[in-house]
Each structure stands twice: as structure tokens, then as C-alpha cells.
C-alpha angles and dihedrals in degrees: 000000000000122000125205090268092054099253128128118248112234096196096098092050094047090047091051093049092047090048092052091049092052091049091050092050091050089048094050091046091050092052093044101048101016130230114339086230094057101031097090089054090051090049091052090050091050091053090048091050090051091049089047091054091054093049091042093051092048097045113016111026096080093061104024102036129218142277096312140041135032133082137251090261097056117125115233086037123241112242092209128092089281094059132067104245090106088064088071129076120242094256091058093046091048092050092048091053093045099041103024121213090331088067097064123091100201123096111279122222111238091225095048116107113247120238118227120234116255098194091109094041107041127050120226087255090053091051092049090049092050090050091050089051095048090054090058087066093059128088116252092254090050090054091050093050091046092049088055090051089050094049091047099043109028119079097174130064096221 
């Protein structure tokens, strides 16, 4: 734009650049912390996962191992991406934690170690936290497949 003195005004260019910088900052913040509408739910899940890690480390780690190692054939099974826990819906995992090996309906191998029930040791909140933590050890596609099993096979919410 020309002024009366014959110079070009830089205000529109500066405004455009500042607008783009603000949009970029908002985009980076959105990608970093997520949608402001979903972030509190994500924060609650992160707290639950941390609590689950504490409970898991105190009650499960010695037998089931941690984030790495193991194979799908280990007994007791690994709960990480190498194991087979993700092949089961939430309701079956919840029952196994609560009731131990006695709570499963499939044929048990005679040489397999038996899992103790945790219904008198862990609260429902502890069990849900452990399950949330276990899922952090799975690959994204494993979480997706397991969520499908849960939706298809579980008729209760707890």
C-alpha cells in the first residue's frame, strides 16, 4: 500500500506473520497437550496409569515381568507386548486378577503355575489402575485389537 510519501506500509505483512505465529503456537500446544476438551480425561488416565504401575510393581512384577522381555508362551504370561494378555478382553483380565487361576474357565495346564486371587488384596480401583498400566506396555495396534475384544465380549463395565 502506498502512503502519501510513496512508501509501502508493512503493517499488513507484520499482522499476517504475527497471526501465523499465533496459529503455529496454538497448533503446537494442541498437539502437545491435546484438545482442551479431552485433556482432563487424559490427565486422569495418566494418574491412573502411574498408580497402576505402583500396584503392578508391588504385586505382579515378580511373576509377570516388566515392559521388556519374555515370549507369548511364558507361564506366567508376560503382560507386555511380547505376551498374550492383550488377546483377552477387559472382563476376562479383571476376573483373572480378582479370582486368580480359579476364575478362568479354559483348561489349565497341570504344570502351569497357579495365580493367587487378589480380590481381598486389591480394590476395584487398584485392579482398574493395574489394567490401565498393563495397556501402556502394548503396541498401539494391540490396544486397538484388545479394545475390540472388550467391546465384543464384555457386557459389564466392571
